C-alpha positions in Angstrom: 0.0 0.0 0.0 1.4 3.4 -1.0 0.8 6.4 1.3 0.9 9.8 -0.2 2.5 12.7 1.7 0.6 15.3 -0.3 -2.4 17.1 1.3 -5.7 16.3 -0.3 -6.7 18.6 -3.2 -10.0 19.5 -1.6 -8.1 20.8 1.5 -5.8 22.9 -0.6 -8.7 24.3 -2.6 -10.6 25.2 0.6 -7.5 26.9 2.0 -7.2 28.9 -1.2 -10.8 30.0 -1.0 -10.4 31.1 2.6 -7.3 33.1 1.9 -9.0 34.9 -1.0 -12.1 35.7 1.0 -10.1 37.0 4.0 -7.9 39.2 1.8 -11.0 40.7 0.1 -12.6 41.4 3.5 -9.5 43.2 4.7 -9.2 45.2 1.5 -12.8 46.5 1.8 -12.5 47.9 5.3 -11.1 51.3 4.5 -13.2 54.3 3.3 -11.6 57.2 1.6 -12.4 60.7 3.1 -12.8 63.4 0.5 -13.6 67.1 1.0 -16.1 69.0 -1.1 -14.3 71.5 -3.4 -13.0 74.5 -1.5 -13.7 72.9 1.9 -11.2 72.1 4.6 -13.3 69.8 6.7 -15.9 67.0 6.5 -18.2 65.1 8.8 -17.8 61.4 8.7 -20.2 58.8 10.0 -20.3 55.0 10.5 -21.6 52.3 12.7 -20.1 50.0 15.3 -21.6 46.8 16.7 -19.4 46.1 19.7 -16.1 46.6 21.4 -14.3 44.5 18.8 -15.6 46.3 15.7 -13.8 49.2 14.1 -14.1 51.4 11.1 -11.1 52.5 9.1 -10.8 55.7 7.0 -8.0 57.0 4.7 -7.3 60.7 4.1 -4.6 62.1 1.8 -2.8 65.2 3.1 0.2 67.3 2.0 3.3 67.8 4.1 3.2 70.6 6.7 -0.5 70.7 7.2 -2.6 70.3 10.4 -4.9 67.3 10.7 -7.6 67.5 13.4 -10.3 65.0 14.3 -13.1 65.4 16.8 -16.2 63.3 17.7 -19.5 65.0 17.1 -23.0 63.8 17.8 -24.3 61.6 20.6 -22.3 62.0 23.8 -23.5 58.6 25.0 -21.8 56.8 22.1 -18.2 57.5 23.0 -15.5 56.6 20.4 -11.8 56.4 20.4 -9.9 57.7 17.3 -6.5 56.4 16.4 -4.5 58.0 13.7 -1.5 56.5 11.8 0.9 58.4 9.6 1.8 57.3 6.0 4.5 55.0 7.5 2.1 53.2 9.8 3.2 54.9 13.1 0.6 55.9 15.7 0.5 59.7 15.9 -1.5 62.4 17.7 -1.7 63.6 21.2 -3.4 61.3 23.8 -5.1 62.1 27.1 -6.8 60.3 29.9 -10.2 60.5 28.3 -11.6 58.3 25.5 -9.3 60.0 23.0 -12.1 61.1 20.7 -10.0 64.1 19.5 -6.7 64.1 17.7 -4.4 66.8 16.3 -1.4 66.1 14.1 0.9 69.0 13.1 2.9 69.2 10.9 1.8 66.3 8.7 3.9 64.2 6.4 2.7 64.0 2.8 0.6 60.9 2.1 -2.3 58.8 3.3 -3.2 58.9 7.0 -5.2 56.1 8.4 -8.0 56.9 10.9 -9.4 54.1 13.0 -12.6 54.5 15.0 -13.5 52.0 17.8 -15.8 52.1 20.8 -14.3 53.8 23.9 -13.2 51.0 26.2 -13.7 53.4 29.2 -17.4 53.9 28.5 -20.4 51.6 28.6 -20.8 49.3 25.5 -23.2 50.5 22.8 -24.0 49.8 19.2 -25.1 52.1 16.5 -24.1 55.2 14.6 -21.2 57.6 15.4 -20.0 60.8 13.7 -16.8 62.8 13.8 -15.3 65.8 12.0 -12.0 65.8 10.3 -10.3 69.1 9.2 -7.0 69.7 7.3 -5.5 73.1 6.9 
């Protein structure tokens, strides 16, 4: 009797499908923030379902600008905003609160990533959030 050391073809096919689906899901998680012509700020909204969910946004800025984010809307739905520079480094000032405001100055040229999660210091909630982003 001959025993094959190769994995079954079905297992390899299933693994390939899982990898493709997971890469598509990751690629679809970022939303590009664009300003209306002549505007320096925009209001962004999204939804969160629990402490583990997050929403990711991208914004393109020029070097030497000031990027500011601040939660608006329902005070009972507290969020935390994380900002990463074009190199993937966490940036922005932090405080002891939920960190629902960030200010980065001066900026590096490129895409900044803004991640929004539920504030871990507040009661859990689910639903809609809004924040304002400004670049000058």
